[in-house]
All heavy atoms as TSV, in Angstrom:
chain	resi	resn	atom	element	x	y	z
A	1	MET	N	N	-34.310	-6.515	27.707
A	1	MET	CA	C	-32.962	-7.019	27.808
A	1	MET	C	C	-32.448	-6.755	29.221
A	1	MET	O	O	-32.508	-5.631	29.698
A	1	MET	CB	C	-32.095	-6.286	26.765
A	1	MET	CG	C	-30.669	-6.752	26.718
A	1	MET	SD	S	-29.629	-5.922	25.458
A	1	MET	CE	C	-30.314	-6.573	23.960
A	2	PRO	N	N	-31.928	-7.792	29.885
A	2	PRO	CA	C	-31.392	-7.608	31.243
A	2	PRO	C	C	-30.225	-6.621	31.243
A	2	PRO	O	O	-29.490	-6.503	30.253
A	2	PRO	CB	C	-30.917	-9.011	31.623
A	2	PRO	CG	C	-31.679	-9.934	30.755
A	2	PRO	CD	C	-31.926	-9.187	29.483
A	3	PRO	N	N	-30.035	-5.928	32.366
A	3	PRO	CA	C	-28.972	-4.912	32.441
A	3	PRO	C	C	-27.582	-5.437	32.062
A	3	PRO	O	O	-26.818	-4.746	31.412
A	3	PRO	CB	C	-29.003	-4.458	33.894
A	3	PRO	CG	C	-30.388	-4.749	34.351
A	3	PRO	CD	C	-30.823	-5.974	33.594
A	4	LYS	N	N	-27.255	-6.646	32.473
A	4	LYS	CA	C	-25.930	-7.190	32.156
A	4	LYS	C	C	-25.775	-7.380	30.648
A	4	LYS	O	O	-24.728	-7.066	30.081
A	4	LYS	CB	C	-25.697	-8.509	32.886
A	4	LYS	CG	C	-24.294	-9.023	32.735
A	4	LYS	CD	C	-24.025	-10.214	33.618
A	4	LYS	CE	C	-22.574	-10.611	33.496
A	4	LYS	NZ	N	-22.190	-11.617	34.454
A	5	ASP	N	N	-26.824	-7.864	29.998
A	5	ASP	CA	C	-26.780	-8.026	28.548
A	5	ASP	C	C	-26.648	-6.677	27.863
A	5	ASP	O	O	-25.935	-6.541	26.875
A	5	ASP	CB	C	-28.032	-8.743	28.032
A	5	ASP	CG	C	-28.082	-10.207	28.436
A	5	ASP	OD1	O	-27.026	-10.760	28.816
A	5	ASP	OD2	O	-29.174	-10.791	28.365
A	6	TRP	N	N	-27.364	-5.673	28.380
A	6	TRP	CA	C	-27.277	-4.335	27.801
A	6	TRP	C	C	-25.852	-3.801	27.899
A	6	TRP	O	O	-25.321	-3.246	26.949
A	6	TRP	CB	C	-28.250	-3.380	28.497
A	6	TRP	CG	C	-27.889	-1.946	28.307
A	6	TRP	CD1	C	-27.442	-1.087	29.255
A	6	TRP	CD2	C	-27.883	-1.206	27.078
A	6	TRP	NE1	N	-27.168	0.144	28.698
A	6	TRP	CE2	C	-27.436	0.092	27.366
A	6	TRP	CE3	C	-28.208	-1.517	25.766
A	6	TRP	CZ2	C	-27.296	1.073	26.389
A	6	TRP	CZ3	C	-28.078	-0.524	24.803
A	6	TRP	CH2	C	-27.640	0.741	25.117
A	7	ALA	N	N	-25.222	-3.990	29.045
A	7	ALA	CA	C	-23.860	-3.496	29.242
A	7	ALA	C	C	-22.896	-4.158	28.260
A	7	ALA	O	O	-22.055	-3.490	27.658
A	7	ALA	CB	C	-23.404	-3.734	30.681
A	8	GLU	N	N	-23.019	-5.454	28.084
A	8	GLU	CA	C	-22.143	-6.174	27.153
A	8	GLU	C	C	-22.396	-5.743	25.711
A	8	GLU	O	O	-21.460	-5.570	24.934
A	8	GLU	CB	C	-22.333	-7.687	27.294
A	8	GLU	CG	C	-21.770	-8.249	28.585
A	8	GLU	CD	C	-20.268	-8.035	28.716
A	8	GLU	OE1	O	-19.534	-8.235	27.719
A	8	GLU	OE2	O	-19.830	-7.653	29.809
A	9	THR	N	N	-23.666	-5.547	25.362
A	9	THR	CA	C	-24.011	-5.116	24.004
A	9	THR	C	C	-23.480	-3.713	23.741
A	9	THR	O	O	-22.879	-3.450	22.696
A	9	THR	CB	C	-25.537	-5.150	23.794
A	9	THR	OG1	O	-25.988	-6.496	24.000
A	9	THR	CG2	C	-25.922	-4.697	22.412
A	10	ALA	N	N	-23.681	-2.803	24.687
A	10	ALA	CA	C	-23.202	-1.428	24.532
A	10	ALA	C	C	-21.681	-1.402	24.423
A	10	ALA	O	O	-21.123	-0.674	23.592
A	10	ALA	CB	C	-23.671	-0.578	25.714
A	11	LYS	N	N	-21.016	-2.200	25.229
A	11	LYS	CA	C	-19.561	-2.273	25.209
A	11	LYS	C	C	-19.068	-2.745	23.839
A	11	LYS	O	O	-18.172	-2.138	23.241
A	11	LYS	CB	C	-19.107	-3.239	26.305
A	11	LYS	CG	C	-17.636	-3.506	26.378
A	11	LYS	CD	C	-17.385	-4.478	27.523
A	11	LYS	CE	C	-15.994	-4.995	27.562
A	11	LYS	NZ	N	-15.759	-5.909	28.686
A	12	ALA	N	N	-19.663	-3.795	23.330
A	12	ALA	CA	C	-19.263	-4.340	22.028
A	12	ALA	C	C	-19.536	-3.348	20.898
A	12	ALA	O	O	-18.694	-3.172	20.005
A	12	ALA	CB	C	-19.990	-5.657	21.767
A	13	LEU	N	N	-20.702	-2.698	20.933
A	13	LEU	CA	C	-21.038	-1.728	19.891
A	13	LEU	C	C	-20.078	-0.543	19.896
A	13	LEU	O	O	-19.622	-0.088	18.844
A	13	LEU	CB	C	-22.475	-1.233	20.063
A	13	LEU	CG	C	-23.571	-2.216	19.689
A	13	LEU	CD1	C	-24.931	-1.676	20.117
A	13	LEU	CD2	C	-23.554	-2.497	18.198
A	14	LEU	N	N	-19.767	-0.039	21.070
A	14	LEU	CA	C	-18.876	1.111	21.172
A	14	LEU	C	C	-17.476	0.756	20.686
A	14	LEU	O	O	-16.865	1.494	19.908
A	14	LEU	CB	C	-18.829	1.627	22.603
A	14	LEU	CG	C	-17.964	2.846	22.838
A	14	LEU	CD1	C	-18.358	4.004	21.926
A	14	LEU	CD2	C	-18.047	3.273	24.281
A	15	LYS	N	N	-16.962	-0.389	21.108
A	15	LYS	CA	C	-15.633	-0.801	20.671
A	15	LYS	C	C	-15.587	-1.012	19.162
A	15	LYS	O	O	-14.625	-0.615	18.493
A	15	LYS	CB	C	-15.213	-2.073	21.406
A	15	LYS	CG	C	-14.893	-1.826	22.869
A	15	LYS	CD	C	-14.570	-3.095	23.594
A	15	LYS	CE	C	-13.094	-3.350	23.518
A	15	LYS	NZ	N	-12.677	-4.490	24.351
A	16	ALA	N	N	-16.639	-1.601	18.599
A	16	ALA	CA	C	-16.691	-1.829	17.156
A	16	ALA	C	C	-16.729	-0.506	16.397
A	16	ALA	O	O	-16.052	-0.345	15.371
A	16	ALA	CB	C	-17.903	-2.682	16.804
A	17	GLU	N	N	-17.510	0.444	16.901
A	17	GLU	CA	C	-17.622	1.739	16.226
A	17	GLU	C	C	-16.305	2.513	16.305
A	17	GLU	O	O	-15.895	3.151	15.326
A	17	GLU	CB	C	-18.761	2.560	16.833
A	17	GLU	CG	C	-19.079	3.807	16.067
A	17	GLU	CD	C	-19.545	3.586	14.640
A	17	GLU	OE1	O	-20.029	2.490	14.308
A	17	GLU	OE2	O	-19.406	4.530	13.829
A	18	LEU	N	N	-15.648	2.468	17.431
A	18	LEU	CA	C	-14.347	3.130	17.558
A	18	LEU	C	C	-13.347	2.523	16.572
A	18	LEU	O	O	-12.606	3.248	15.904
A	18	LEU	CB	C	-13.818	3.023	18.988
A	18	LEU	CG	C	-14.553	3.855	20.042
A	18	LEU	CD1	C	-14.057	3.500	21.436
A	18	LEU	CD2	C	-14.396	5.334	19.775
A	19	LYS	N	N	-13.355	1.210	16.464
A	19	LYS	CA	C	-12.440	0.541	15.539
A	19	LYS	C	C	-12.789	0.890	14.092
A	19	LYS	O	O	-11.903	1.167	13.285
A	19	LYS	CB	C	-12.497	-0.968	15.751
A	19	LYS	CG	C	-11.497	-1.711	14.914
A	19	LYS	CD	C	-11.438	-3.177	15.266
A	19	LYS	CE	C	-10.334	-3.835	14.461
A	19	LYS	NZ	N	-10.047	-5.167	14.946
A	20	ARG	N	N	-14.068	0.896	13.769
A	20	ARG	CA	C	-14.512	1.209	12.404
A	20	ARG	C	C	-14.065	2.606	11.992
A	20	ARG	O	O	-13.675	2.833	10.851
A	20	ARG	CB	C	-16.032	1.100	12.314
A	20	ARG	CG	C	-16.591	1.289	10.912
A	20	ARG	CD	C	-18.101	1.128	10.902
A	20	ARG	NE	N	-18.784	2.292	11.410
A	20	ARG	CZ	C	-19.047	3.388	10.697
A	20	ARG	NH1	N	-18.666	3.475	9.450
A	20	ARG	NH2	N	-19.695	4.395	11.242
A	21	ARG	N	N	-14.096	3.538	12.930
A	21	ARG	CA	C	-13.710	4.925	12.647
A	21	ARG	C	C	-12.231	5.201	12.909
A	21	ARG	O	O	-11.782	6.335	12.768
A	21	ARG	CB	C	-14.545	5.881	13.509
A	21	ARG	CG	C	-16.002	5.851	13.157
A	21	ARG	CD	C	-16.771	6.814	14.019
A	21	ARG	NE	N	-18.184	6.723	13.756
A	21	ARG	CZ	C	-18.992	7.767	13.693
A	21	ARG	NH1	N	-18.509	8.981	13.874
A	21	ARG	NH2	N	-20.263	7.602	13.461
A	22	SER	N	N	-11.510	4.174	13.300
A	22	SER	CA	C	-10.082	4.310	13.628
A	22	SER	C	C	-9.843	5.395	14.673
A	22	SER	O	O	-8.957	6.244	14.543
A	22	SER	CB	C	-9.267	4.613	12.367
A	22	SER	OG	O	-9.384	3.571	11.449
A	23	VAL	N	N	-10.648	5.349	15.720
A	23	VAL	CA	C	-10.549	6.315	16.814
A	23	VAL	C	C	-10.134	5.564	18.077
A	23	VAL	O	O	-10.729	4.556	18.431
A	23	VAL	CB	C	-11.905	7.035	17.057
A	23	VAL	CG1	C	-11.844	7.909	18.286
A	23	VAL	CG2	C	-12.292	7.835	15.833
A	24	GLY	N	N	-9.107	6.071	18.729
A	24	GLY	CA	C	-8.647	5.471	19.973
A	24	GLY	C	C	-9.288	6.153	21.174
A	24	GLY	O	O	-9.992	7.162	21.042
A	25	TYR	N	N	-9.039	5.600	22.340
A	25	TYR	CA	C	-9.602	6.164	23.560
A	25	TYR	C	C	-9.108	7.585	23.793
A	25	TYR	O	O	-9.837	8.437	24.275
A	25	TYR	CB	C	-9.268	5.303	24.769
A	25	TYR	CG	C	-9.902	3.927	24.766
A	25	TYR	CD1	C	-9.383	2.907	25.535
A	25	TYR	CD2	C	-11.018	3.642	23.995
A	25	TYR	CE1	C	-9.947	1.641	25.559
A	25	TYR	CE2	C	-11.595	2.388	23.997
A	25	TYR	CZ	C	-11.054	1.394	24.777
A	25	TYR	OH	O	-11.630	0.153	24.791
A	26	ARG	N	N	-7.865	7.853	23.438
A	26	ARG	CA	C	-7.310	9.201	23.631
A	26	ARG	C	C	-8.064	10.212	22.763
A	26	ARG	O	O	-8.459	11.278	23.239
A	26	ARG	CB	C	-5.831	9.236	23.289
A	26	ARG	CG	C	-5.255	10.657	23.413
A	26	ARG	CD	C	-3.781	10.686	23.198
A	26	ARG	NE	N	-3.191	9.979	24.342
A	26	ARG	CZ	C	-1.965	9.499	24.372
A	26	ARG	NH1	N	-1.187	9.635	23.334
A	26	ARG	NH2	N	-1.516	8.883	25.439
A	27	GLU	N	N	-8.281	9.867	21.502
A	27	GLU	CA	C	-9.011	10.776	20.605
A	27	GLU	C	C	-10.447	10.972	21.080
A	27	GLU	O	O	-10.982	12.080	21.019
A	27	GLU	CB	C	-9.018	10.228	19.181
A	27	GLU	CG	C	-7.654	10.246	18.522
A	27	GLU	CD	C	-7.666	9.488	17.225
A	27	GLU	OE1	O	-7.598	8.243	17.282
A	27	GLU	OE2	O	-7.755	10.132	16.177
A	28	LEU	N	N	-11.062	9.904	21.554
A	28	LEU	CA	C	-12.419	10.009	22.074
A	28	LEU	C	C	-12.458	10.931	23.289
A	28	LEU	O	O	-13.337	11.792	23.397
A	28	LEU	CB	C	-12.964	8.625	22.436
A	28	LEU	CG	C	-14.363	8.578	23.031
A	28	LEU	CD1	C	-15.386	9.208	22.090
A	28	LEU	CD2	C	-14.744	7.144	23.356
A	29	ALA	N	N	-11.485	10.781	24.178
A	29	ALA	CA	C	-11.421	11.641	25.367
A	29	ALA	C	C	-11.252	13.104	24.974
A	29	ALA	O	O	-11.918	13.982	25.530
A	29	ALA	CB	C	-10.270	11.200	26.272
A	30	GLU	N	N	-10.394	13.368	23.997
A	30	GLU	CA	C	-10.179	14.743	23.546
A	30	GLU	C	C	-11.449	15.328	22.934
A	30	GLU	O	O	-11.788	16.485	23.172
A	30	GLU	CB	C	-9.034	14.788	22.535
A	30	GLU	CG	C	-7.682	14.518	23.162
A	30	GLU	CD	C	-6.577	14.314	22.139
A	30	GLU	OE1	O	-6.852	14.330	20.915
A	30	GLU	OE2	O	-5.426	14.130	22.566
A	31	THR	N	N	-12.154	14.525	22.147
A	31	THR	CA	C	-13.391	14.988	21.515
A	31	THR	C	C	-14.457	15.284	22.554
A	31	THR	O	O	-15.128	16.325	22.492
A	31	THR	CB	C	-13.906	13.937	20.511
A	31	THR	OG1	O	-12.903	13.718	19.518
A	31	THR	CG2	C	-15.185	14.390	19.841
A	32	LEU	N	N	-14.629	14.388	23.517
A	32	LEU	CA	C	-15.628	14.608	24.562
A	32	LEU	C	C	-15.282	15.843	25.400
A	32	LEU	O	O	-16.165	16.638	25.731
A	32	LEU	CB	C	-15.749	13.375	25.460
A	32	LEU	CG	C	-16.432	12.168	24.827
A	32	LEU	CD1	C	-16.293	10.942	25.726
A	32	LEU	CD2	C	-17.889	12.448	24.528
A	33	THR	N	N	-14.004	16.014	25.702
A	33	THR	CA	C	-13.580	17.178	26.476
A	33	THR	C	C	-13.875	18.462	25.705
A	33	THR	O	O	-14.349	19.445	26.285
A	33	THR	CB	C	-12.086	17.074	26.837
A	33	THR	OG1	O	-11.900	15.894	27.632
A	33	THR	CG2	C	-11.619	18.284	27.624
A	34	ALA	N	N	-13.632	18.441	24.411
A	34	ALA	CA	C	-13.920	19.614	23.576
A	34	ALA	C	C	-15.423	19.918	23.550
A	34	ALA	O	O	-15.824	21.067	23.382
A	34	ALA	CB	C	-13.411	19.389	22.157
A	35	MET	N	N	-16.242	18.891	23.738
A	35	MET	CA	C	-17.698	19.066	23.766
A	35	MET	C	C	-18.182	19.516	25.139
A	35	MET	O	O	-19.383	19.697	25.341
A	35	MET	CB	C	-18.394	17.751	23.396
A	35	MET	CG	C	-18.180	17.316	21.967
A	35	MET	SD	S	-18.814	15.644	21.628
A	35	MET	CE	C	-20.506	15.777	22.117
A	36	GLY	N	N	-17.261	19.655	26.096
A	36	GLY	CA	C	-17.651	20.083	27.435
A	36	GLY	C	C	-17.889	18.939	28.397
A	36	GLY	O	O	-18.436	19.134	29.479
A	37	ILE	N	N	-17.469	17.739	28.012
A	37	ILE	CA	C	-17.614	16.565	28.870
A	37	ILE	C	C	-16.204	16.075	29.194
A	37	ILE	O	O	-15.619	15.304	28.436
A	37	ILE	CB	C	-18.418	15.449	28.166
A	37	ILE	CG1	C	-19.771	15.984	27.734
A	37	ILE	CG2	C	-18.571	14.234	29.070
A	37	ILE	CD1	C	-20.484	15.120	26.739
A	38	PRO	N	N	-15.635	16.570	30.288
A	38	PRO	CA	C	-14.247	16.231	30.591
A	38	PRO	C	C	-14.063	14.734	30.864
A	38	PRO	O	O	-14.690	14.178	31.759
A	38	PRO	CB	C	-13.927	17.075	31.825
A	38	PRO	CG	C	-15.236	17.474	32.395
A	38	PRO	CD	C	-16.232	17.426	31.287
A	39	GLU	N	N	-13.222	14.116	30.067
A	39	GLU	CA	C	-12.910	12.697	30.204
A	39	GLU	C	C	-11.431	12.504	29.945
A	39	GLU	O	O	-10.811	13.301	29.242
A	39	GLU	CB	C	-13.699	11.855	29.190
A	39	GLU	CG	C	-15.140	11.643	29.538
A	39	GLU	CD	C	-15.368	10.764	30.758
A	39	GLU	OE1	O	-14.433	10.100	31.237
A	39	GLU	OE2	O	-16.500	10.750	31.237
A	40	THR	N	N	-10.877	11.443	30.501
A	40	THR	CA	C	-9.500	11.082	30.215
A	40	THR	C	C	-9.486	9.740	29.506
A	40	THR	O	O	-10.456	8.976	29.561
A	40	THR	CB	C	-8.663	10.973	31.506
A	40	THR	OG1	O	-9.163	9.874	32.282
A	40	THR	CG2	C	-8.694	12.255	32.314
A	41	GLU	N	N	-8.389	9.467	28.845
A	41	GLU	CA	C	-8.230	8.187	28.151
A	41	GLU	C	C	-8.418	7.028	29.136
A	41	GLU	O	O	-9.104	6.055	28.848
A	41	GLU	CB	C	-6.844	8.148	27.521
A	41	GLU	CG	C	-6.527	6.871	26.807
A	41	GLU	CD	C	-5.131	6.872	26.205
A	41	GLU	OE1	O	-4.366	7.837	26.421
A	41	GLU	OE2	O	-4.810	5.898	25.520
A	42	ARG	N	N	-7.836	7.173	30.294
A	42	ARG	CA	C	-7.917	6.109	31.304
A	42	ARG	C	C	-9.356	5.893	31.793
A	42	ARG	O	O	-9.803	4.767	31.952
A	42	ARG	CB	C	-7.010	6.450	32.475
A	42	ARG	CG	C	-6.935	5.347	33.481
A	42	ARG	CD	C	-5.908	5.649	34.525
A	42	ARG	NE	N	-5.730	4.475	35.343
A	42	ARG	CZ	C	-4.647	4.198	36.016
A	42	ARG	NH1	N	-3.631	5.019	35.965
A	42	ARG	NH2	N	-4.569	3.119	36.743
A	43	ASN	N	N	-10.085	7.000	32.022
A	43	ASN	CA	C	-11.471	6.877	32.460
A	43	ASN	C	C	-12.304	6.132	31.429
A	43	ASN	O	O	-13.125	5.279	31.768
A	43	ASN	CB	C	-12.098	8.251	32.700
A	43	ASN	CG	C	-11.631	8.896	33.973
A	43	ASN	OD1	O	-11.021	8.267	34.818
A	43	ASN	ND2	N	-11.909	10.174	34.099
A	44	ILE	N	N	-12.109	6.465	30.168
A	44	ILE	CA	C	-12.873	5.818	29.104
A	44	ILE	C	C	-12.532	4.338	29.041
A	44	ILE	O	O	-13.424	3.489	28.965
A	44	ILE	CB	C	-12.626	6.516	27.755
A	44	ILE	CG1	C	-13.291	7.889	27.781
A	44	ILE	CG2	C	-13.155	5.676	26.600
A	44	ILE	CD1	C	-12.976	8.758	26.600
A	45	ALA	N	N	-11.250	4.016	29.091
A	45	ALA	CA	C	-10.833	2.615	29.055
A	45	ALA	C	C	-11.447	1.837	30.225
A	45	ALA	O	O	-11.951	0.717	30.041
A	45	ALA	CB	C	-9.313	2.516	29.090
A	46	ASN	N	N	-11.440	2.427	31.404
A	46	ASN	CA	C	-12.005	1.762	32.583
A	46	ASN	C	C	-13.514	1.561	32.440
A	46	ASN	O	O	-14.033	0.497	32.753
A	46	ASN	CB	C	-11.708	2.554	33.847
A	46	ASN	CG	C	-10.267	2.438	34.279
A	46	ASN	OD1	O	-9.556	1.512	33.892
A	46	ASN	ND2	N	-9.809	3.392	35.058
A	47	ARG	N	N	-14.204	2.581	31.984
A	47	ARG	CA	C	-15.658	2.476	31.837
A	47	ARG	C	C	-16.048	1.421	30.815
A	47	ARG	O	O	-16.972	0.649	31.028
A	47	ARG	CB	C	-16.257	3.816	31.441
A	47	ARG	CG	C	-16.290	4.780	32.573
A	47	ARG	CD	C	-16.920	6.057	32.152
A	47	ARG	NE	N	-16.831	6.997	33.255
A	47	ARG	CZ	C	-17.461	8.128	33.302
A	47	ARG	NH1	N	-18.225	8.492	32.304
A	47	ARG	NH2	N	-17.341	8.910	34.335
A	48	ILE	N	N	-15.351	1.404	29.697
A	48	ILE	CA	C	-15.667	0.419	28.667
A	48	ILE	C	C	-15.340	-0.976	29.181
A	48	ILE	O	O	-16.120	-1.910	28.996
A	48	ILE	CB	C	-14.921	0.741	27.358
A	48	ILE	CG1	C	-15.521	2.012	26.737
A	48	ILE	CG2	C	-15.022	-0.427	26.381
A	48	ILE	CD1	C	-14.777	2.533	25.527
A	49	SER	N	N	-14.210	-1.118	29.841
A	49	SER	CA	C	-13.805	-2.414	30.383
A	49	SER	C	C	-14.829	-2.965	31.370
A	49	SER	O	O	-15.163	-4.152	31.335
A	49	SER	CB	C	-12.449	-2.280	31.067
A	49	SER	OG	O	-12.116	-3.450	31.749
A	50	ARG	N	N	-15.344	-2.107	32.234
A	50	ARG	CA	C	-16.328	-2.520	33.241
A	50	ARG	C	C	-17.736	-2.607	32.673
A	50	ARG	O	O	-18.632	-3.129	33.316
A	50	ARG	CB	C	-16.348	-1.532	34.402
A	50	ARG	CG	C	-15.141	-1.544	35.265
A	50	ARG	CD	C	-15.363	-0.703	36.508
A	50	ARG	NE	N	-15.952	0.582	36.226
A	50	ARG	CZ	C	-15.334	1.761	36.276
A	50	ARG	NH1	N	-14.061	1.799	36.588
A	50	ARG	NH2	N	-15.961	2.878	36.020
A	51	GLY	N	N	-17.932	-2.038	31.492
A	51	GLY	CA	C	-19.284	-1.974	30.945
A	51	GLY	C	C	-20.102	-0.909	31.654
A	51	GLY	O	O	-21.323	-0.940	31.658
A	52	ASP	N	N	-19.426	0.057	32.249
A	52	ASP	CA	C	-20.061	1.120	33.028
A	52	ASP	C	C	-20.280	2.348	32.143
A	52	ASP	O	O	-19.632	3.369	32.291
A	52	ASP	CB	C	-19.167	1.480	34.222
A	52	ASP	CG	C	-19.760	2.567	35.090
A	52	ASP	OD1	O	-20.986	2.706	35.114
A	52	ASP	OD2	O	-18.970	3.271	35.745
A	53	LEU	N	N	-21.177	2.211	31.202
A	53	LEU	CA	C	-21.434	3.293	30.259
A	53	LEU	C	C	-22.741	3.975	30.638
A	53	LEU	O	O	-23.808	3.387	30.547
A	53	LEU	CB	C	-21.527	2.736	28.836
A	53	LEU	CG	C	-20.307	1.946	28.381
A	53	LEU	CD1	C	-20.622	1.208	27.101
A	53	LEU	CD2	C	-19.130	2.869	28.205
A	54	GLN	N	N	-22.626	5.188	31.083
A	54	GLN	CA	C	-23.830	5.941	31.419
A	54	GLN	C	C	-24.503	6.375	30.136
A	54	GLN	O	O	-23.851	6.670	29.137
A	54	GLN	CB	C	-23.478	7.157	32.260
A	54	GLN	CG	C	-22.874	6.809	33.590
A	54	GLN	CD	C	-22.442	8.059	34.351
A	54	GLN	OE1	O	-22.495	9.156	33.834
A	54	GLN	NE2	N	-22.029	7.865	35.579
A	55	ARG	N	N	-25.810	6.415	30.161
A	55	ARG	CA	C	-26.543	6.803	28.955
A	55	ARG	C	C	-26.128	8.176	28.445
A	55	ARG	O	O	-25.969	8.383	27.259
A	55	ARG	CB	C	-28.046	6.800	29.237
A	55	ARG	CG	C	-28.573	5.411	29.335
A	55	ARG	CD	C	-30.079	5.424	29.412
A	55	ARG	NE	N	-30.524	4.052	29.637
A	55	ARG	CZ	C	-31.415	3.712	30.505
A	55	ARG	NH1	N	-32.008	4.624	31.246
A	55	ARG	NH2	N	-31.763	2.455	30.642
A	56	ARG	N	N	-25.919	9.114	29.339
A	56	ARG	CA	C	-25.517	10.462	28.939
A	56	ARG	C	C	-24.204	10.418	28.164
A	56	ARG	O	O	-24.072	11.004	27.100
A	56	ARG	CB	C	-25.367	11.353	30.168
A	56	ARG	CG	C	-24.932	12.770	29.837
A	56	ARG	CD	C	-24.750	13.561	31.125
A	56	ARG	NE	N	-23.674	13.032	31.929
A	56	ARG	CZ	C	-22.427	13.494	31.892
A	56	ARG	NH1	N	-22.109	14.473	31.101
A	56	ARG	NH2	N	-21.508	12.960	32.656
A	57	SER	N	N	-23.233	9.702	28.676
A	57	SER	CA	C	-21.935	9.605	28.014
A	57	SER	C	C	-22.038	8.826	26.715
A	57	SER	O	O	-21.435	9.193	25.719
A	57	SER	CB	C	-20.911	8.927	28.933
A	57	SER	OG	O	-20.710	9.702	30.080
A	58	SER	N	N	-22.782	7.761	26.728
A	58	SER	CA	C	-22.912	6.918	25.537
A	58	SER	C	C	-23.547	7.662	24.385
A	58	SER	O	O	-23.147	7.511	23.235
A	58	SER	CB	C	-23.736	5.668	25.843
A	58	SER	OG	O	-23.158	4.935	26.875
A	59	CYS	N	N	-24.531	8.477	24.679
A	59	CYS	CA	C	-25.215	9.231	23.628
A	59	CYS	C	C	-24.290	10.250	23.005
A	59	CYS	O	O	-24.411	10.557	21.811
A	59	CYS	CB	C	-26.452	9.915	24.178
A	59	CYS	SG	S	-27.754	8.773	24.634
A	60	ASN	N	N	-23.366	10.788	23.777
A	60	ASN	CA	C	-22.436	11.776	23.248
A	60	ASN	C	C	-21.368	11.157	22.360
A	60	ASN	O	O	-20.795	11.821	21.529
A	60	ASN	CB	C	-21.773	12.545	24.383
A	60	ASN	CG	C	-22.750	13.469	25.055
A	60	ASN	OD1	O	-23.495	14.152	24.391
A	60	ASN	ND2	N	-22.765	13.462	26.369
A	61	VAL	N	N	-21.099	9.909	22.575
A	61	VAL	CA	C	-20.100	9.219	21.766
A	61	VAL	C	C	-20.705	8.977	20.425
A	61	VAL	O	O	-20.252	9.230	19.397
A	61	VAL	CB	C	-19.674	7.884	22.410
A	61	VAL	CG1	C	-18.757	7.111	21.498
A	61	VAL	CG2	C	-19.041	8.118	23.756
């Protein structure tokens, strides 16, 4: 799968899973921060919007 397709697929899957679990970006940021991965709501929104999901971060979600 080309990188652009992977980014779009990962973005769609993550957004769908967040919606399914009724979790917002703020809650996700708080959970990741509690796990030792400091993130802000804005950073998460920007990364998802750009499709800039690093494998390390994606696996933790």
